[in-house]
N, C-alpha and C positions, 0 to 999 in steps of 0.2 A: 504494500500500500504506500501511498504518498500523501504527505501533508505539506503545508506551506509555512514558511517563516519569513520574516522581514529580512531582506538582503543585508548581510553584515551583522544581524542579530540572531543568528541560528541557535546560539547557545541560550538565548533568553526565553525560548519557548515557541510554540506554534501559533499561527494565525487562526483566530476563531471569529465567527460572526455572532451577532446578537439575535436571539429569536424574539418573538413578539412579547415574551415575558421578561426580557432584559437579561436572559441567561446566555452565557457564552456557549457556543456549540462548535466543536472541532469537526472540520470536514476531513474525512479520510477517503482519498480517491483510490479506486481500484486500479485505474490506468494512469500512467505517467502523462500521456497526452492530454487527458482531461484536466489534470492538475496544472499543467503548463498553460492550457487555454484559460483557465480561471485566473491564473497569475497574470496573464496578459490583460485580461479584463480589469483586474484590480489596478494595474498600472495605468491603464487608459482612464478609468473612472476616478480613481483617487490619487494617482501619482505615486503609489506605493510599489517599489520594486521588491519582488518576492523571489525566493529560492524554493525550488521543489526538492523535498527531502524524502528519500526512501526510508521507510520504517518497517520493522517486522510486524506483520498483521496481528498476530496473537498478542505480542507485547504491547502494542498500541492500545488494543481493546481492553486488555487486562489492567493496564495502567489507568485508563479512563474510568473503568468500573471501580477500581480500588479507591480512587480519589473522588468518586462521585462526580465526575466531569462529564457533561453532555457531549455526545459525539453522534455523527451519522456517517454511514458508509455511502459514498457516491459511486454508483455503478455506471457502466457505459450507457445504460438506458436512461439515466437521470440527466436532466438539464438544470444546471444551476447558474445563476448570474449574481454578481455581487449586489447587495442591497444598496440603494441610494443612501446618501449620508443621513437624510432625515426620514427614512422609511419607518424607523422604530419610534418616532416622536408622535405622540397623539395630542390632538388639540382638544381642550375641554370646552 
């Protein structure tokens, strides 16, 4: 599997998105091409340069479960696009 990290900050952790509840969710991509495509979209939308990092499938999932960290596995059949900067902001 593959995850994303900010270029130059690979040791500081993985890139995660916020869900509608404000919780961070780690994207674990099954295919490197899909991770690279998402990284390019992030750079275009937010100006963030990302590195694609290969991780052991089982270790990544076990680690997320152990620390109660939200994650989702992105399969080749899934289509994901980076959220807009204010997608998670609700107006009262």
